N, CA, C, O and the ligand as a Tripos MOL2 file, in Angstrom:
@<TRIPOS>MOLECULE
protein
  321   319    81     0     0
PROTEIN
NO_CHARGES

@<TRIPOS>ATOM
      1 N           0.7540   -1.2550   -0.0980 N.3       1 MET1
      2 CA          0.0160    0.0660   -0.0790 C.3       1 MET1
      3 C           0.9080    1.2220    0.0360 C.2       1 MET1
      4 O           1.8450    1.3320    0.8270 O.2       1 MET1
      5 N           0.4970    2.1200   -0.8850 N.am      2 VAL2
      6 CA          1.2480    3.4220   -0.9750 C.3       2 VAL2
      7 C           0.3400    4.5140   -0.4510 C.2       2 VAL2
      8 O          -0.7930    4.7310   -0.8800 O.2       2 VAL2
      9 N           0.9260    5.1600    0.4880 N.am      3 ASN3
     10 CA          0.1320    6.4370    0.8510 C.3       3 ASN3
     11 C           0.3040    7.5590   -0.1190 C.2       3 ASN3
     12 O           1.3560    8.1980   -0.1260 O.2       3 ASN3
     13 N          -0.6560    7.8240   -0.9210 N.am      4 HIS4
     14 CA         -0.5550    8.7800   -1.9240 C.3       4 HIS4
     15 C          -1.3340   10.1170   -1.7400 C.2       4 HIS4
     16 O          -1.7190   10.8120   -2.6810 O.2       4 HIS4
     17 N          -1.5240   10.3980   -0.4110 N.am      5 MET5
     18 CA         -2.2380   11.7170   -0.1480 C.3       5 MET5
     19 C          -1.2410   12.7220   -0.3370 C.2       5 MET5
     20 O          -0.1610   12.6010    0.2420 O.2       5 MET5
     21 N          -1.4720   13.6990   -1.0750 N.am      6 ARG6
     22 CA         -0.5740   14.7610   -1.4230 C.3       6 ARG6
     23 C          -0.3250   15.6840   -0.1440 C.2       6 ARG6
     24 O          -1.2940   16.0960    0.4930 O.2       6 ARG6
     25 N           0.9130   15.9880    0.2090 N.am      7 HIS7
     26 CA          1.2760   16.8200    1.2990 C.3       7 HIS7
     27 C           1.4560   18.1800    0.5890 C.2       7 HIS7
     28 O           2.4320   18.4980   -0.0910 O.2       7 HIS7
     29 N           0.3060   18.9770    0.8620 N.am      8 THR8
     30 CA          0.4570   20.2430    0.2290 C.3       8 THR8
     31 C           1.0490   21.2840    1.2320 C.2       8 THR8
     32 O           1.0510   20.9580    2.4190 O.2       8 THR8
     33 N           1.5540   22.5080    0.8760 N.am      9 SER9
     34 CA          2.1030   23.3800    1.6470 C.3       9 SER9
     35 C           1.1450   23.7980    2.8110 C.2       9 SER9
     36 O           1.5530   24.1280    3.9240 O.2       9 SER9
     37 N          -0.2130   23.7500    2.4280 N.am     10 GLY10
     38 CA         -1.2130   24.0970    3.5820 C.3      10 GLY10
     39 C          -1.2080   23.0560    4.5800 C.2      10 GLY10
     40 O          -1.3180   23.3680    5.7660 O.2      10 GLY10
     41 N          -1.0800   21.7460    4.1940 N.am     11 HIS11
     42 CA         -1.0860   20.6330    5.2360 C.3      11 HIS11
     43 C           0.1630   20.7460    6.1170 C.2      11 HIS11
     44 O           0.1380   20.5230    7.3270 O.2      11 HIS11
     45 N           1.2180   21.0940    5.4570 N.am     12 ARG12
     46 CA          2.5510   21.1610    6.1040 C.3      12 ARG12
     47 C           2.4380   22.3700    7.2150 C.2      12 ARG12
     48 O           2.8380   22.2510    8.3730 O.2      12 ARG12
     49 N           1.8610   23.4860    6.7030 N.am     13 ASP13
     50 CA          1.7400   24.7030    7.5800 C.3      13 ASP13
     51 C           0.7950   24.5150    8.7340 C.2      13 ASP13
     52 O           0.9930   25.0030    9.8470 O.2      13 ASP13
     53 N          -0.2650   23.7670    8.4010 N.am     14 GLN14
     54 CA         -1.2440   23.5960    9.3650 C.3      14 GLN14
     55 C          -0.5840   22.6260   10.5780 C.2      14 GLN14
     56 O          -0.8180   22.8540   11.7650 O.2      14 GLN14
     57 N           0.1690   21.6490   10.1790 N.am     15 ARG15
     58 CA          0.8630   20.8350   11.1000 C.3      15 ARG15
     59 C           1.7750   21.7310   11.9740 C.2      15 ARG15
     60 O           1.7520   21.5780   13.1950 O.2      15 ARG15
     61 N           2.5380   22.6130   11.4290 N.am     16 ARG16
     62 CA          3.4830   23.4150   12.0460 C.3      16 ARG16
     63 C           2.9510   24.4640   12.8550 C.2      16 ARG16
     64 O           3.6390   25.0530   13.6890 O.2      16 ARG16
     65 N           1.6730   24.7330   12.6230 N.am     17 ALA17
     66 CA          1.0990   25.8990   13.3040 C.3      17 ALA17
     67 C           1.0300   25.3760   14.8420 C.2      17 ALA17
     68 O           0.8510   26.2450   15.6960 O.2      17 ALA17
     69 N           1.1480   24.1420   15.2250 N.am     18 ASN18
     70 CA          0.9110   23.6770   16.6200 C.3      18 ASN18
     71 C           2.3390   23.5070   17.3050 C.2      18 ASN18
     72 O           2.4710   23.1150   18.4650 O.2      18 ASN18
     73 N           3.3570   23.8340   16.4900 N.am     19 GLN19
     74 CA          4.5680   23.6090   17.0070 C.3      19 GLN19
     75 C           5.2070   24.8090   17.7450 C.2      19 GLN19
     76 O           6.4350   24.8380   17.8390 O.2      19 GLN19
     77 N           4.4710   25.7850   18.2670 N.am     20 THR20
     78 CA          4.9700   26.8380   18.8820 C.3      20 THR20
     79 C           5.4510   26.6190   20.4430 C.2      20 THR20
     80 O           4.9170   25.7620   21.1470 O.2      20 THR20
     81 N           6.3420   27.3350   20.8440 N.am     21 LEU21
     82 CA          6.7930   27.2450   22.1830 C.3      21 LEU21
     83 C           5.9440   28.2940   23.0580 C.2      21 LEU21
     84 O           5.7130   29.4180   22.6120 O.2      21 LEU21
     85 N           5.5150   27.9020   24.2520 N.am     22 GLU22
     86 CA          4.7900   28.7340   25.0730 C.3      22 GLU22
     87 C           5.7640   29.4900   26.0270 C.2      22 GLU22
     88 O           6.7910   28.9320   26.4130 O.2      22 GLU22
     89 N           5.4650   30.6760   26.3840 N.am     23 ALA23
     90 CA          6.2610   31.4590   27.3930 C.3      23 ALA23
     91 C           6.1680   30.7050   28.8520 C.2      23 ALA23
     92 O           5.1710   30.1170   29.2730 O.2      23 ALA23
     93 N           7.3300   30.8390   29.4760 N.am     24 VAL24
     94 CA          7.4350   30.0980   30.8110 C.3      24 VAL24
     95 C           6.5570   30.9130   31.7120 C.2      24 VAL24
     96 O           6.5800   32.1440   31.7130 O.2      24 VAL24
     97 N           5.7640   30.1690   32.4970 N.am     25 ASN25
     98 CA          4.8360   30.8790   33.5170 C.3      25 ASN25
     99 C           5.6420   31.1440   34.7960 C.2      25 ASN25
    100 O           6.1160   30.2280   35.4680 O.2      25 ASN25
    101 N           5.7760   32.4640   35.1020 N.am     26 LEU26
    102 CA          6.6810   32.7660   36.2890 C.3      26 LEU26
    103 C           5.6720   33.4050   37.3370 C.2      26 LEU26
    104 O           4.7330   34.1020   36.9540 O.2      26 LEU26
    105 N           5.8980   33.1490   38.6040 N.am     27 SER27
    106 CA          5.3360   33.8750   39.6640 C.3      27 SER27
    107 C           6.3450   34.5610   40.4560 C.2      27 SER27
    108 O           7.5450   34.3940   40.2360 O.2      27 SER27
    109 N           5.8870   35.3550   41.4030 N.am     28 LYS28
    110 CA          6.7240   36.1730   42.1840 C.3      28 LYS28
    111 C           7.0610   35.5670   43.4720 C.2      28 LYS28
    112 O           6.1310   35.0680   44.1060 O.2      28 LYS28
    113 N           8.1890   35.5320   43.9390 N.am     29 CYS29
    114 CA          8.7230   35.1150   45.3430 C.3      29 CYS29
    115 C           7.8720   35.9140   46.4140 C.2      29 CYS29
    116 O           7.7940   37.1410   46.3460 O.2      29 CYS29
    117 N           7.3020   35.2610   47.3010 N.am     30 GLY30
    118 CA          6.6580   35.9520   48.3930 C.3      30 GLY30
    119 C           7.6090   36.5330   49.4820 C.2      30 GLY30
    120 O           7.2580   37.3340   50.3480 O.2      30 GLY30
    121 N           8.8310   36.0320   49.3230 N.am     31 HIS31
    122 CA          9.9030   36.5550   50.4360 C.3      31 HIS31
    123 C          10.7610   37.7760   49.8050 C.2      31 HIS31
    124 O          10.9120   38.8460   50.3950 O.2      31 HIS31
    125 N          11.2190   37.5270   48.7280 N.am     32 CYS32
    126 CA         12.2280   38.4660   48.1210 C.3      32 CYS32
    127 C          11.5680   39.2630   46.9160 C.2      32 CYS32
    128 O          12.0620   40.3260   46.5420 O.2      32 CYS32
    129 N          10.4720   38.7380   46.3350 N.am     33 GLY33
    130 CA          9.9160   39.4400   45.1920 C.3      33 GLY33
    131 C          10.3960   39.0830   43.9200 C.2      33 GLY33
    132 O           9.8480   39.4670   42.8870 O.2      33 GLY33
    133 N          11.4510   38.3250   43.9490 N.am     34 GLU34
    134 CA         12.1930   37.7470   42.5750 C.3      34 GLU34
    135 C          11.1740   36.8990   41.8680 C.2      34 GLU34
    136 O          10.3070   36.2430   42.4460 O.2      34 GLU34
    137 N          11.3640   36.9730   40.4820 N.am     35 GLN35
    138 CA         10.5140   35.9120   39.7320 C.3      35 GLN35
    139 C          10.9930   34.5110   39.9710 C.2      35 GLN35
    140 O          12.1860   34.2450   40.1160 O.2      35 GLN35
    141 N          10.0610   33.6540   40.0060 N.am     36 LYS36
    142 CA         10.5140   32.1770   40.1540 C.3      36 LYS36
    143 C           9.3250   31.3250   39.6240 C.2      36 LYS36
    144 O           8.1750   31.7250   39.4400 O.2      36 LYS36
    145 N           9.7970   30.1270   39.4210 N.am     37 LEU37
    146 CA          8.8980   29.2020   38.8220 C.3      37 LEU37
    147 C           7.7950   28.7900   39.9140 C.2      37 LEU37
    148 O           8.1530   28.6280   41.0800 O.2      37 LEU37
    149 N           6.4770   28.6230   39.5430 N.am     38 PRO38
    150 CA          5.5570   28.1920   40.5550 C.3      38 PRO38
    151 C           5.8570   26.8510   41.1210 C.2      38 PRO38
    152 O           6.3630   25.9650   40.4330 O.2      38 PRO38
    153 N           5.5430   26.7010   42.3830 N.am     39 HIS39
    154 CA          5.7360   25.3430   43.0000 C.3      39 HIS39
    155 C           7.1100   24.8820   43.0920 C.2      39 HIS39
    156 O           7.3640   23.6910   43.2750 O.2      39 HIS39
    157 N           8.1280   25.8910   42.9580 N.am     40 LYS40
    158 CA          9.6130   25.6600   43.1000 C.3      40 LYS40
    159 C          10.1030   26.6390   44.1300 C.2      40 LYS40
    160 O           9.5820   27.7370   44.3280 O.2      40 LYS40
    161 N          11.0790   26.1900   44.7290 N.am     41 ILE41
    162 CA         11.9670   27.0370   45.7570 C.3      41 ILE41
    163 C          12.5280   28.1320   44.9880 C.2      41 ILE41
    164 O          12.9920   27.9790   43.8580 O.2      41 ILE41
    165 N          12.4820   29.2900   45.6370 N.am     42 CYS42
    166 CA         13.0190   30.5990   44.9430 C.3      42 CYS42
    167 C          14.5440   30.3480   44.8190 C.2      42 CYS42
    168 O          15.1810   29.9320   45.7870 O.2      42 CYS42
    169 N          15.0880   30.5860   43.6980 N.am     43 ALA43
    170 CA         16.5250   30.4070   43.4200 C.3      43 ALA43
    171 C          17.3680   31.5700   43.9800 C.2      43 ALA43
    172 O          18.5930   31.4860   44.0690 O.2      43 ALA43
    173 N          16.6490   32.6830   44.3630 N.am     44 ASN44
    174 CA         17.4550   33.8770   44.7810 C.3      44 ASN44
    175 C          17.5890   33.7620   46.2490 C.2      44 ASN44
    176 O          18.6980   33.9120   46.7630 O.2      44 ASN44
    177 N          16.3490   33.4610   47.0920 N.am     45 CYS45
    178 CA         16.5910   33.5070   48.4140 C.3      45 CYS45
    179 C          16.3610   32.1300   49.1150 C.2      45 CYS45
    180 O          16.5920   32.0190   50.3190 O.2      45 CYS45
    181 N          15.9210   31.1100   48.3900 N.am     46 GLY46
    182 CA         15.8510   29.7560   48.9040 C.3      46 GLY46
    183 C          14.5900   29.4920   49.8610 C.2      46 GLY46
    184 O          14.5290   28.5980   50.7050 O.2      46 GLY46
    185 N          13.6330   30.4030   49.5820 N.am     47 TYR47
    186 CA         12.5190   30.2650   50.4770 C.3      47 TYR47
    187 C          11.2970   29.5830   49.6440 C.2      47 TYR47
    188 O          11.1810   29.7130   48.4260 O.2      47 TYR47
    189 N          10.4570   28.8850   50.4110 N.am     48 TYR48
    190 CA          9.3480   28.3320   49.8650 C.3      48 TYR48
    191 C           8.2250   28.2480   50.9010 C.2      48 TYR48
    192 O           8.4320   27.7150   51.9910 O.2      48 TYR48
    193 N           7.1480   28.7200   50.6020 N.am     49 ASN49
    194 CA          5.8410   28.6840   51.5460 C.3      49 ASN49
    195 C           6.2330   29.3370   52.7490 C.2      49 ASN49
    196 O           5.8460   28.8290   53.8020 O.2      49 ASN49
    197 N           6.9780   30.4420   52.7930 N.am     50 GLY50
    198 CA          7.1470   31.3280   53.9430 C.3      50 GLY50
    199 C           8.2800   30.8430   54.8470 C.2      50 GLY50
    200 O           8.5340   31.4080   55.9110 O.2      50 GLY50
    201 N           8.9610   29.7750   54.3950 N.am     51 ARG51
    202 CA         10.2290   29.4260   55.2840 C.3      51 ARG51
    203 C          11.4410   29.1030   54.3500 C.2      51 ARG51
    204 O          11.3470   28.7760   53.1670 O.2      51 ARG51
    205 N          12.5080   29.2360   55.0160 N.am     52 GLN52
    206 CA         13.7550   28.9300   54.2470 C.3      52 GLN52
    207 C          14.0910   27.4670   54.0900 C.2      52 GLN52
    208 O          14.3460   26.7920   55.0870 O.2      52 GLN52
    209 N          14.1000   26.9550   52.8840 N.am     53 VAL53
    210 CA         14.2550   25.5890   52.5870 C.3      53 VAL53
    211 C          15.7440   25.2290   52.2560 C.2      53 VAL53
    212 O          16.2790   24.2150   52.7060 O.2      53 VAL53
    213 N          16.3470   26.0880   51.4780 N.am     54 VAL54
    214 CA         17.7390   25.8640   51.0160 C.3      54 VAL54
    215 C          18.5320   26.9800   51.3570 C.2      54 VAL54
    216 O          18.1490   28.1320   51.1530 O.2      54 VAL54
    217 N          19.7570   26.6590   51.9290 N.am     55 ASP55
    218 CA         20.6460   27.8880   52.2990 C.3      55 ASP55
    219 C          21.5030   28.2100   51.0200 C.2      55 ASP55
    220 O          22.4590   27.5710   50.5810 O.2      55 ASP55
    221 N          20.9230   29.3680   50.5270 N.am     56 VAL56
    222 CA         21.4920   29.8900   49.2370 C.3      56 VAL56
    223 C          22.9540   30.5090   49.5100 C.2      56 VAL56
    224 O          23.7290   30.7010   48.5720 O.2      56 VAL56
    225 N          23.2220   30.7510   50.5740 N.am     57 LEU57
    226 CA         24.6910   31.3000   51.0000 C.3      57 LEU57
    227 C          25.7290   30.1400   51.1010 C.2      57 LEU57
    228 O          26.9310   30.4060   51.1010 O.2      57 LEU57
    229 N          25.3010   28.9240   51.1840 N.am     58 LYS58
    230 CA         26.1450   27.8440   51.5590 C.3      58 LYS58
    231 C          27.1750   27.5870   50.3240 C.2      58 LYS58
    232 O          28.3690   27.3430   50.4950 O.2      58 LYS58
    233 N          26.5550   27.6750   49.0860 N.am     59 LYS59
    234 CA         27.4610   27.3440   47.9500 C.3      59 LYS59
    235 C          28.3650   28.4540   47.4410 C.2      59 LYS59
    236 O          29.2000   28.2720   46.5540 O.2      59 LYS59
    237 N          28.1640   29.5470   48.0170 N.am     60 LEU60
    238 CA         28.9330   30.7460   47.4910 C.3      60 LEU60
    239 C          30.1050   30.9070   48.3840 C.2      60 LEU60
    240 O          30.1300   30.5180   49.5520 O.2      60 LEU60
    241 N          31.1510   31.5530   47.7150 N.am     61 ASP61
    242 CA         32.4050   31.8440   48.3120 C.3      61 ASP61
    243 C          32.3020   33.0050   49.3230 C.2      61 ASP61
    244 O          31.2130   33.5380   49.5370 O.2      61 ASP61
    245 N          33.3290   33.3630   49.8880 N.am     62 LYS62
    246 CA         33.1640   34.4480   50.9440 C.3      62 LYS62
    247 C          32.7910   35.7120   50.3060 C.2      62 LYS62
    248 O          31.8970   36.3680   50.8400 O.2      62 LYS62
    249 N          33.3250   36.1280   49.2830 N.am     63 LYS63
    250 CA         33.1320   37.3740   48.6270 C.3      63 LYS63
    251 C          31.6650   37.4580   48.1370 C.2      63 LYS63
    252 O          30.9620   38.4210   48.4430 O.2      63 LYS63
    253 N          31.1870   36.3810   47.3310 N.am     64 GLU64
    254 CA         29.8030   36.4520   46.8860 C.3      64 GLU64
    255 C          28.7640   36.3320   48.0510 C.2      64 GLU64
    256 O          27.6550   36.8650   48.0070 O.2      64 GLU64
    257 N          29.1980   35.6280   49.0300 N.am     65 ARG65
    258 CA         28.2470   35.5610   50.2100 C.3      65 ARG65
    259 C          28.0460   36.9270   50.7600 C.2      65 ARG65
    260 O          26.9090   37.3060   51.0390 O.2      65 ARG65
    261 N          28.9950   37.6210   50.9170 N.am     66 LYS66
    262 CA         28.7970   39.0670   51.7060 C.3      66 LYS66
    263 C          27.8670   39.8380   50.6320 C.2      66 LYS66
    264 O          26.9200   40.4880   51.0760 O.2      66 LYS66
    265 N          28.0660   39.8010   49.4190 N.am     67 LYS67
    266 CA         27.2620   40.5710   48.5020 C.3      67 LYS67
    267 C          25.7620   40.1630   48.6450 C.2      67 LYS67
    268 O          24.8610   41.0010   48.6670 O.2      67 LYS67
    269 N          25.5520   38.8000   48.7430 N.am     68 LYS68
    270 CA         24.3110   38.2140   48.6970 C.3      68 LYS68
    271 C          23.5420   38.7150   50.0540 C.2      68 LYS68
    272 O          22.4050   39.1870   50.0800 O.2      68 LYS68
    273 N          24.3490   38.5230   51.0960 N.am     69 GLU69
    274 CA         23.8310   38.7590   52.3730 C.3      69 GLU69
    275 C          23.2790   40.2250   52.3950 C.2      69 GLU69
    276 O          22.1840   40.5190   52.8760 O.2      69 GLU69
    277 N          24.1270   41.0920   51.8390 N.am     70 LYS70
    278 CA         23.6970   42.5800   51.8320 C.3      70 LYS70
    279 C          22.4140   42.7380   50.9810 C.2      70 LYS70
    280 O          21.4580   43.4270   51.3370 O.2      70 LYS70
    281 N          22.4770   42.0480   49.8430 N.am     71 GLU71
    282 CA         21.3930   42.2430   48.9480 C.3      71 GLU71
    283 C          19.9860   41.6780   49.6320 C.2      71 GLU71
    284 O          18.9710   42.3740   49.6040 O.2      71 GLU71
    285 N          20.0030   40.4750   50.1960 N.am     72 LEU72
    286 CA         18.8750   39.9730   50.9510 C.3      72 LEU72
    287 C          18.5030   40.8170   52.1470 C.2      72 LEU72
    288 O          17.3150   40.9050   52.4560 O.2      72 LEU72
    289 N          19.4050   41.4240   52.8200 N.am     73 ALA73
    290 CA         19.1500   42.2830   53.9400 C.3      73 ALA73
    291 C          18.4200   43.6530   53.5110 C.2      73 ALA73
    292 O          17.5970   44.2100   54.2370 O.2      73 ALA73
    293 N          18.7730   44.0800   52.3830 N.am     74 GLU74
    294 CA         18.2370   45.3630   51.8250 C.3      74 GLU74
    295 C          16.7380   45.0010   51.5010 C.2      74 GLU74
    296 O          15.8390   45.7420   51.8970 O.2      74 GLU74
    297 N          16.5020   43.9830   50.8590 N.am     75 LYS75
    298 CA         15.2190   43.5360   50.4920 C.3      75 LYS75
    299 C          14.3040   43.3840   51.7390 C.2      75 LYS75
    300 O          13.1450   43.7990   51.7750 O.2      75 LYS75
    301 N          14.9150   42.7710   52.7230 N.am     76 GLU76
    302 CA         14.1630   42.5620   54.0020 C.3      76 GLU76
    303 C          13.7130   43.9130   54.6510 C.2      76 GLU76
    304 O          12.5840   44.1510   55.0800 O.2      76 GLU76
    305 N          14.7600   44.7310   54.6470 N.am     77 GLY77
    306 CA         14.5850   46.1410   55.1440 C.3      77 GLY77
    307 C          13.5430   47.0430   54.4560 C.2      77 GLY77
    308 O          12.8370   47.8710   55.0320 O.2      77 GLY77
    309 N          13.5530   46.7510   53.0950 N.am     78 ALA78
    310 CA         12.5380   47.6160   52.2490 C.3      78 ALA78
    311 C          11.0290   47.0930   52.5440 C.2      78 ALA78
    312 O          10.0580   47.8320   52.3850 O.2      78 ALA78
    313 N          10.9280   45.8090   52.9680 N.am     79 LYS79
    314 CA          9.6310   45.3780   53.2290 C.3      79 LYS79
    315 C           9.0600   45.7590   54.5000 C.2      79 LYS79
    316 O           7.8580   46.0240   54.5020 O.2      79 LYS79
    317 N           9.6960   45.8310   55.5610 N.am     80 THR80
    318 CA          9.2520   46.2370   56.8670 C.3      80 THR80
    319 C           9.2790   47.7200   57.0270 C.2      80 THR80
    320 O           8.9280   48.2320   58.0900 O.2      80 THR80
    321 ZN         12.9720   34.5590   47.1040 Zn       81 ZN81
@<TRIPOS>BOND
     1     1     2 1
     2     2     3 1
     3     3     4 2
     4     3     5 am
     5     5     6 1
     6     6     7 1
     7     7     8 2
     8     7     9 am
     9     9    10 1
    10    10    11 1
    11    11    12 2
    12    11    13 am
    13    13    14 1
    14    14    15 1
    15    15    16 2
    16    15    17 am
    17    17    18 1
    18    18    19 1
    19    19    20 2
    20    19    21 am
    21    21    22 1
    22    22    23 1
    23    23    24 2
    24    23    25 am
    25    25    26 1
    26    26    27 1
    27    27    28 2
    28    27    29 am
    29    29    30 1
    30    30    31 1
    31    31    32 2
    32    31    33 am
    33    33    34 1
    34    34    35 1
    35    35    36 2
    36    35    37 am
    37    37    38 1
    38    38    39 1
    39    39    40 2
    40    39    41 am
    41    41    42 1
    42    42    43 1
    43    43    44 2
    44    43    45 am
    45    45    46 1
    46    46    47 1
    47    47    48 2
    48    47    49 am
    49    49    50 1
    50    50    51 1
    51    51    52 2
    52    51    53 am
    53    53    54 1
    54    54    55 1
    55    55    56 2
    56    55    57 am
    57    57    58 1
    58    58    59 1
    59    59    60 2
    60    59    61 am
    61    61    62 1
    62    62    63 1
    63    63    64 2
    64    63    65 am
    65    65    66 1
    66    66    67 1
    67    67    68 2
    68    67    69 am
    69    69    70 1
    70    70    71 1
    71    71    72 2
    72    71    73 am
    73    73    74 1
    74    74    75 1
    75    75    76 2
    76    75    77 am
    77    77    78 1
    78    78    79 1
    79    79    80 2
    80    79    81 am
    81    81    82 1
    82    82    83 1
    83    83    84 2
    84    83    85 am
    85    85    86 1
    86    86    87 1
    87    87    88 2
    88    87    89 am
    89    89    90 1
    90    90    91 1
    91    91    92 2
    92    91    93 am
    93    93    94 1
    94    94    95 1
    95    95    96 2
    96    95    97 am
    97    97    98 1
    98    98    99 1
    99    99   100 2
   100    99   101 am
   101   101   102 1
   102   102   103 1
   103   103   104 2
   104   103   105 am
   105   105   106 1
   106   106   107 1
   107   107   108 2
   108   107   109 am
   109   109   110 1
   110   110   111 1
   111   111   112 2
   112   111   113 am
   113   113   114 1
   114   114   115 1
   115   115   116 2
   116   115   117 am
   117   117   118 1
   118   118   119 1
   119   119   120 2
   120   119   121 am
   121   121   122 1
   122   122   123 1
   123   123   124 2
   124   123   125 am
   125   125   126 1
   126   126   127 1
   127   127   128 2
   128   127   129 am
   129   129   130 1
   130   130   131 1
   131   131   132 2
   132   131   133 am
   133   133   134 1
   134   134   135 1
   135   135   136 2
   136   135   137 am
   137   137   138 1
   138   138   139 1
   139   139   140 2
   140   139   141 am
   141   141   142 1
   142   142   143 1
   143   143   144 2
   144   143   145 am
   145   145   146 1
   146   146   147 1
   147   147   148 2
   148   147   149 am
   149   149   150 1
   150   150   151 1
   151   151   152 2
   152   151   153 am
   153   153   154 1
   154   154   155 1
   155   155   156 2
   156   155   157 am
   157   157   158 1
   158   158   159 1
   159   159   160 2
   160   159   161 am
   161   161   162 1
   162   162   163 1
   163   163   164 2
   164   163   165 am
   165   165   166 1
   166   166   167 1
   167   167   168 2
   168   167   169 am
   169   169   170 1
   170   170   171 1
   171   171   172 2
   172   171   173 am
   173   173   174 1
   174   174   175 1
   175   175   176 2
   176   175   177 am
   177   177   178 1
   178   178   179 1
   179   179   180 2
   180   179   181 am
   181   181   182 1
   182   182   183 1
   183   183   184 2
   184   183   185 am
   185   185   186 1
   186   186   187 1
   187   187   188 2
   188   187   189 am
   189   189   190 1
   190   190   191 1
   191   191   192 2
   192   191   193 am
   193   193   194 1
   194   194   195 1
   195   195   196 2
   196   195   197 am
   197   197   198 1
   198   198   199 1
   199   199   200 2
   200   199   201 am
   201   201   202 1
   202   202   203 1
   203   203   204 2
   204   203   205 am
   205   205   206 1
   206   206   207 1
   207   207   208 2
   208   207   209 am
   209   209   210 1
   210   210   211 1
   211   211   212 2
   212   211   213 am
   213   213   214 1
   214   214   215 1
   215   215   216 2
   216   215   217 am
   217   217   218 1
   218   218   219 1
   219   219   220 2
   220   219   221 am
   221   221   222 1
   222   222   223 1
   223   223   224 2
   224   223   225 am
   225   225   226 1
   226   226   227 1
   227   227   228 2
   228   227   229 am
   229   229   230 1
   230   230   231 1
   231   231   232 2
   232   231   233 am
   233   233   234 1
   234   234   235 1
   235   235   236 2
   236   235   237 am
   237   237   238 1
   238   238   239 1
   239   239   240 2
   240   239   241 am
   241   241   242 1
   242   242   243 1
   243   243   244 2
   244   243   245 am
   245   245   246 1
   246   246   247 1
   247   247   248 2
   248   247   249 am
   249   249   250 1
   250   250   251 1
   251   251   252 2
   252   251   253 am
   253   253   254 1
   254   254   255 1
   255   255   256 2
   256   255   257 am
   257   257   258 1
   258   258   259 1
   259   259   260 2
   260   259   261 am
   261   261   262 1
   262   262   263 1
   263   263   264 2
   264   263   265 am
   265   265   266 1
   266   266   267 1
   267   267   268 2
   268   267   269 am
   269   269   270 1
   270   270   271 1
   271   271   272 2
   272   271   273 am
   273   273   274 1
   274   274   275 1
   275   275   276 2
   276   275   277 am
   277   277   278 1
   278   278   279 1
   279   279   280 2
   280   279   281 am
   281   281   282 1
   282   282   283 1
   283   283   284 2
   284   283   285 am
   285   285   286 1
   286   286   287 1
   287   287   288 2
   288   287   289 am
   289   289   290 1
   290   290   291 1
   291   291   292 2
   292   291   293 am
   293   293   294 1
   294   294   295 1
   295   295   296 2
   296   295   297 am
   297   297   298 1
   298   298   299 1
   299   299   300 2
   300   299   301 am
   301   301   302 1
   302   302   303 1
   303   303   304 2
   304   303   305 am
   305   305   306 1
   306   306   307 1
   307   307   308 2
   308   307   309 am
   309   309   310 1
   310   310   311 1
   311   311   312 2
   312   311   313 am
   313   313   314 1
   314   314   315 1
   315   315   316 2
   316   315   317 am
   317   317   318 1
   318   318   319 1
   319   319   320 2
@<TRIPOS>SUBSTRUCTURE
     1 MET1         2 RESIDUE 1 A MET
     2 VAL2         6 RESIDUE 1 A VAL
     3 ASN3        10 RESIDUE 1 A ASN
     4 HIS4        14 RESIDUE 1 A HIS
     5 MET5        18 RESIDUE 1 A MET
     6 ARG6        22 RESIDUE 1 A ARG
     7 HIS7        26 RESIDUE 1 A HIS
     8 THR8        30 RESIDUE 1 A THR
     9 SER9        34 RESIDUE 1 A SER
    10 GLY10       38 RESIDUE 1 A GLY
    11 HIS11       42 RESIDUE 1 A HIS
    12 ARG12       46 RESIDUE 1 A ARG
    13 ASP13       50 RESIDUE 1 A ASP
    14 GLN14       54 RESIDUE 1 A GLN
    15 ARG15       58 RESIDUE 1 A ARG
    16 ARG16       62 RESIDUE 1 A ARG
    17 ALA17       66 RESIDUE 1 A ALA
    18 ASN18       70 RESIDUE 1 A ASN
    19 GLN19       74 RESIDUE 1 A GLN
    20 THR20       78 RESIDUE 1 A THR
    21 LEU21       82 RESIDUE 1 A LEU
    22 GLU22       86 RESIDUE 1 A GLU
    23 ALA23       90 RESIDUE 1 A ALA
    24 VAL24       94 RESIDUE 1 A VAL
    25 ASN25       98 RESIDUE 1 A ASN
    26 LEU26      102 RESIDUE 1 A LEU
    27 SER27      106 RESIDUE 1 A SER
    28 LYS28      110 RESIDUE 1 A LYS
    29 CYS29      114 RESIDUE 1 A CYS
    30 GLY30      118 RESIDUE 1 A GLY
    31 HIS31      122 RESIDUE 1 A HIS
    32 CYS32      126 RESIDUE 1 A CYS
    33 GLY33      130 RESIDUE 1 A GLY
    34 GLU34      134 RESIDUE 1 A GLU
    35 GLN35      138 RESIDUE 1 A GLN
    36 LYS36      142 RESIDUE 1 A LYS
    37 LEU37      146 RESIDUE 1 A LEU
    38 PRO38      150 RESIDUE 1 A PRO
    39 HIS39      154 RESIDUE 1 A HIS
    40 LYS40      158 RESIDUE 1 A LYS
    41 ILE41      162 RESIDUE 1 A ILE
    42 CYS42      166 RESIDUE 1 A CYS
    43 ALA43      170 RESIDUE 1 A ALA
    44 ASN44      174 RESIDUE 1 A ASN
    45 CYS45      178 RESIDUE 1 A CYS
    46 GLY46      182 RESIDUE 1 A GLY
    47 TYR47      186 RESIDUE 1 A TYR
    48 TYR48      190 RESIDUE 1 A TYR
    49 ASN49      194 RESIDUE 1 A ASN
    50 GLY50      198 RESIDUE 1 A GLY
    51 ARG51      202 RESIDUE 1 A ARG
    52 GLN52      206 RESIDUE 1 A GLN
    53 VAL53      210 RESIDUE 1 A VAL
    54 VAL54      214 RESIDUE 1 A VAL
    55 ASP55      218 RESIDUE 1 A ASP
    56 VAL56      222 RESIDUE 1 A VAL
    57 LEU57      226 RESIDUE 1 A LEU
    58 LYS58      230 RESIDUE 1 A LYS
    59 LYS59      234 RESIDUE 1 A LYS
    60 LEU60      238 RESIDUE 1 A LEU
    61 ASP61      242 RESIDUE 1 A ASP
    62 LYS62      246 RESIDUE 1 A LYS
    63 LYS63      250 RESIDUE 1 A LYS
    64 GLU64      254 RESIDUE 1 A GLU
    65 ARG65      258 RESIDUE 1 A ARG
    66 LYS66      262 RESIDUE 1 A LYS
    67 LYS67      266 RESIDUE 1 A LYS
    68 LYS68      270 RESIDUE 1 A LYS
    69 GLU69      274 RESIDUE 1 A GLU
    70 LYS70      278 RESIDUE 1 A LYS
    71 GLU71      282 RESIDUE 1 A GLU
    72 LEU72      286 RESIDUE 1 A LEU
    73 ALA73      290 RESIDUE 1 A ALA
    74 GLU74      294 RESIDUE 1 A GLU
    75 LYS75      298 RESIDUE 1 A LYS
    76 GLU76      302 RESIDUE 1 A GLU
    77 GLY77      306 RESIDUE 1 A GLY
    78 ALA78      310 RESIDUE 1 A ALA
    79 LYS79      314 RESIDUE 1 A LYS
    80 THR80      318 RESIDUE 1 A THR
    81 ZN81       321 GROUP 0 **** ****
């Protein structure tokens, strides 16, 4: 059996019309306000559901840690 249905440009284009990528859905971190993926720990401050789950300072070296600590403290201060 030979499939002899002609593949027209319209058929091709209709098929490809469904191959688009959707924009990633982002939500805001309740702790630092940074954009994050929903139902995921915030990559910026390590918080999820109002508590710190991951220590984001642990993997940083001394210089970067200082910078990050300052950054987080500033955000904390701006909120209260
Ligand atoms: Zn955060």
